[in-house]
C-alpha positions in Angstrom: 115.7 136.6 99.2 117.2 133.3 98.8 117.3 131.6 95.3 114.2 129.9 94.4 114.3 127.4 91.8 110.8 126.0 90.4 111.7 122.6 88.9 109.2 120.8 86.6 109.8 117.5 85.2 110.2 116.6 81.3 106.9 114.9 80.6 106.1 113.7 77.2 103.0 111.9 76.2 104.2 108.3 75.4 102.9 105.1 77.0 105.5 102.4 77.7 104.6 99.8 74.9 102.2 98.8 72.3 99.6 101.2 73.6 100.9 103.6 70.9 100.7 107.0 72.7 102.9 108.8 70.2 105.4 111.5 71.2 104.4 114.9 70.1 107.8 116.7 71.3 109.3 117.8 74.4 107.4 120.9 75.2 104.3 119.6 77.1 103.7 120.0 80.7 105.9 122.6 81.8 109.5 121.3 80.9 110.5 124.9 80.4 108.3 126.4 83.0 110.9 125.9 85.8 113.6 127.9 84.0 113.0 130.9 86.2 115.2 132.5 88.8 114.6 135.0 91.7 117.4 136.7 93.5 117.8 139.0 96.2 118.1 142.0 94.1 115.6 141.4 91.4 112.1 143.1 91.6 110.8 140.7 89.0 111.7 137.2 88.1 114.9 137.0 86.0 114.3 135.3 82.7 116.3 134.3 79.7 114.7 135.0 76.4 115.3 131.3 74.8 115.6 127.9 76.0 116.7 124.8 74.2 116.2 121.4 75.3 117.4 118.0 74.3 115.8 115.1 75.8 116.3 111.2 75.2 113.8 108.6 76.0 114.0 104.7 75.9 111.8 101.9 76.7 111.5 98.1 76.0 107.9 96.7 76.1 107.5 92.9 76.4 104.9 92.1 79.1 101.6 91.3 77.6 98.2 92.3 79.2 94.6 91.6 78.3 92.4 93.7 80.4 94.5 93.9 83.8 95.5 90.3 83.5 99.1 89.6 82.4 99.6 86.9 79.9 102.8 85.5 81.6 102.8 82.6 79.1 104.0 84.7 76.2 107.3 85.4 77.8 107.6 81.7 79.0 107.1 80.3 75.6 109.0 83.0 74.0 106.0 84.5 71.8 106.0 88.0 73.2 106.4 91.1 71.2 109.4 93.1 72.0 109.2 96.8 71.1 112.4 99.1 71.5 111.6 102.8 71.3 114.1 105.2 71.3 113.3 109.1 70.9 115.5 112.4 70.9 113.0 115.5 71.4 114.3 118.7 70.4 112.5 121.9 71.7 113.0 125.6 71.5 110.9 128.1 73.7 110.9 131.8 73.3 109.7 134.0 76.2 107.8 136.8 75.0 107.1 138.6 78.3 106.3 137.9 81.9 103.3 135.8 81.2 103.6 134.5 77.4 105.9 132.2 75.6 105.8 130.3 72.5 107.7 127.0 71.5 108.3 124.4 68.9 109.3 120.6 69.3 110.3 118.1 66.9 111.0 114.4 68.0 113.6 112.4 66.4 112.6 108.6 66.3 113.9 105.1 65.9 111.9 102.2 66.9 112.3 98.3 66.5 109.8 95.5 66.8 110.8 91.9 67.3 107.9 89.3 66.9 106.9 86.0 65.6 103.0 86.1 65.0 103.7 89.1 62.4 105.8 86.8 60.3 105.5 82.9 59.8 103.4 82.0 62.8 103.3 82.6 66.7 104.3 79.2 67.5 107.0 78.8 70.2 109.2 77.0 67.5 108.9 79.8 64.9 111.6 82.0 64.3 111.8 85.4 65.4 112.0 88.5 63.0 112.4 92.2 63.4 111.0 95.3 61.7 111.9 98.9 62.3 111.0 102.6 61.5 112.5 105.8 62.1 112.8 109.5 61.0 111.3 112.7 62.4 108.0 112.5 64.4 105.0 114.6 64.6 106.1 118.4 65.4 104.2 120.6 67.6 103.9 124.4 67.9 102.5 125.7 71.3 101.6 129.0 73.1 101.9 129.2 76.9 100.4 131.6 79.4 100.9 132.0 83.4 97.5 132.3 84.5 98.8 134.5 87.5 101.5 137.3 86.7 104.7 136.0 87.9 106.3 138.1 90.9 108.6 137.8 93.7 107.1 135.9 96.7 104.3 134.2 94.9 104.1 130.6 96.2 102.2 129.3 93.3 101.0 129.5 89.8 99.3 127.8 86.8 100.4 127.7 83.3 98.0 127.1 80.5 98.9 126.0 77.0 97.4 125.3 73.6 99.0 123.8 70.6 99.0 122.4 67.1 100.3 119.0 66.3 101.4 118.7 62.8 101.5 115.3 60.8 105.1 115.6 60.1 106.0 111.9 61.1 105.9 109.2 58.5 102.7 107.1 59.2 103.2 104.9 56.3 106.7 103.4 57.2 107.1 99.9 55.7 109.7 96.9 56.2 109.9 93.4 55.2 107.8 90.6 56.8 108.7 87.1 56.4 105.7 85.1 55.7 107.4 82.0 55.0 111.1 80.7 55.2 113.1 82.6 52.6 110.0 84.6 51.4 109.4 88.3 52.4 106.8 90.9 51.5 106.8 94.7 52.0 104.3 96.2 54.4 103.4 98.8 56.7 105.1 98.2 60.1 102.8 98.1 63.4 101.1 101.2 64.5 103.1 101.1 67.6 106.5 101.9 65.9 105.1 104.3 63.2 106.9 107.7 63.7 103.6 109.6 63.1 100.0 109.0 63.3 98.9 111.0 60.1 96.5 113.5 61.9 96.5 117.1 62.5 96.0 117.5 66.4 95.1 120.1 69.1 97.0 120.0 72.5 95.7 121.4 75.6 97.8 121.8 78.8 97.6 122.9 82.4 100.4 122.8 84.8 100.9 124.2 88.3 103.1 124.4 91.4 102.8 125.3 95.0 105.8 126.1 97.0 105.5 124.9 100.5 108.5 126.2 102.1 112.1 126.7 101.2 112.7 123.1 100.1 109.5 121.5 99.4 107.0 122.1 96.6 104.0 120.3 94.9 103.5 120.0 91.1 100.9 118.9 88.9 100.6 118.6 85.1 97.6 117.5 82.7 98.1 117.1 78.8 95.4 116.0 76.2 95.9 115.5 72.4 92.6 115.9 70.5 93.0 114.0 67.3 89.8 114.5 65.1 90.9 112.4 62.1 89.2 108.9 62.3 91.8 106.6 60.8 94.6 107.3 58.5 93.9 104.5 55.9 97.2 102.6 56.4 96.6 98.7 56.2 97.3 96.7 59.3 97.8 93.5 57.2 101.6 93.8 56.9 101.6 93.5 53.4 99.1 91.0 53.2 95.5 90.8 52.4 93.1 92.1 55.2 90.8 89.2 56.7 87.0 89.9 56.1 86.5 90.1 59.8 89.1 92.8 60.1 87.4 94.8 57.2 83.9 94.1 58.9 85.1 95.4 62.3 87.3 98.2 60.7 90.4 97.0 62.2 92.1 96.7 58.8 93.3 100.2 58.9 95.0 102.0 61.6 93.2 104.5 63.9 94.4 108.1 64.9 93.7 108.2 68.6 93.4 110.7 71.2 95.8 110.6 74.2 96.3 112.0 77.6 98.6 112.2 80.6 98.1 113.5 84.2 101.0 113.7 86.5 101.4 114.9 90.3 104.0 114.9 92.9 106.2 116.7 95.2 109.9 118.2 94.8 112.6 118.5 97.4 115.2 121.3 96.5 118.5 121.7 98.2 120.8 124.4 96.7 121.1 123.2 93.0 119.8 119.7 93.2 116.2 118.8 93.2 114.8 115.4 94.0 111.1 114.5 92.9 108.5 111.7 93.3 105.1 111.6 91.9 102.5 109.5 90.2 102.0 109.4 86.4 98.8 108.4 84.5 98.8 107.9 80.7 95.9 106.7 78.5 94.7 106.0 75.0 91.0 106.1 75.2 88.6 103.7 73.5 86.6 106.9 72.2 87.9 110.3 71.0 86.5 113.6 72.1 85.8 114.5 68.6 85.4 112.5 65.4 84.6 108.7 64.9 86.7 105.8 66.5 87.2 103.2 63.7 90.4 101.4 62.7 92.7 99.4 64.7 93.9 101.1 68.1 95.2 99.5 71.3 93.4 101.7 74.1 94.9 101.3 77.5 96.2 102.9 80.7 99.5 102.8 82.5 99.9 104.1 86.0 103.6 104.7 87.1 105.4 105.8 90.0 108.0 108.5 88.9 111.0 109.3 90.7 113.6 111.8 89.3 116.5 114.2 89.6 117.3 117.6 88.4 120.6 119.6 88.7 120.7 123.5 88.1 123.7 125.0 86.6 123.9 128.8 85.9 122.3 128.3 82.3 122.2 124.6 81.9 119.5 122.3 83.6 120.4 118.3 83.7 117.5 115.9 84.5 116.7 112.2 84.8 113.2 110.7 85.3 112.4 106.9 85.3 108.6 106.4 85.4 108.2 102.7 86.9 104.7 101.1 85.8 102.7 99.7 88.8 99.3 99.2 86.7 98.7 98.2 83.3 95.4 97.6 81.5 94.5 97.0 77.7 90.8 98.1 77.2 88.4 97.1 74.5 88.6 99.1 71.1 85.8 99.9 69.2 86.5 97.0 66.6 86.6 94.7 70.0 83.2 96.1 71.0 81.8 95.6 67.3 83.0 92.2 67.3 81.7 91.5 70.8 78.2 92.8 69.8 78.1 90.7 66.5 79.3 87.2 67.8 77.9 87.7 71.4 81.5 86.6 72.4 83.6 89.0 74.4 86.4 90.0 72.5 89.5 92.2 73.5 92.9 92.2 72.1 96.1 92.4 74.1 99.1 94.9 74.3 102.7 94.6 75.4 103.9 97.1 78.1 107.3 98.0 79.6 108.4 97.8 83.2 109.9 101.3 83.0 111.0 104.1 80.8 114.2 106.1 81.0 113.9 110.0 80.3 117.1 112.1 80.5 117.9 115.6 79.0 119.6 118.8 79.3 118.3 122.4 78.9 120.1 125.5 77.9 118.9 129.1 78.6 120.2 132.0 76.5 
């Protein structure tokens, strides 16, 4: 039998911008599921016991949307928020047998945020200042199972996973905010650059592939993070005093939202190189599956086209994937809804999104 390589792309849950989908490590949606060989002499797939992955992700968000309408004036007058997000995901997977595996993941994060409105004012003539936060993010422990027993000649399979997300990342990171010239105060940085969210979570995953012929295959991934905690109590006032309206509508503290991701596409494999093209849907919902929905969040959706490439060595696997946003939407949050009901005037905040994200990484099997 010819060598068969089933390649699945690195797919972490993180939206491209102020819609604060937070990374929970590099295990999810089958990053390790493709590390399987079959050769002409094997009766069963040859698998290494361990796999270690290092992945780097970067994006810069600056395009503001309210609903699906872009606020182009923000860039034109220089009042846009600029988020620079950099993450290194470290993950280690242990194969237990033909069907079961277990993994741990830890993200290392450094985020920067440049803005005007968080400081002196959002006037075009106001100076711009930056805040930042970094450190470890929220770690994750996950268990995976092939739903069908792997065997030579099988053209498709499904991988299920369940995990525990730990609140190891700092969700109270602070920095200096300039509230008038030559005067600063210390306060929690914006939710979108906090390394953690402060909540214990449950992750659910389902991934699958279907081999069409020697070169073409299909893939699909789904990931959901359940965050039962309502809010983490961290102030959104940036070192100042929350307004009466913020307290009334609960946006004075940060929410701990759910998040989910769906991906699907096709792979073309020739020898050691695999090229892929797919679609990616990321979302922070307005309402969580479990628990309340108070606190400040930026619910929203990103739909992206996701081209990628993967090159397989004997033990190493190199990959690069670039989801390019084609649709962005900032939805109403619960505080927005409460304000709308109370004032009878439709309310919805905005969010900044990126044009694209860069994902590159290397995996090593041993």
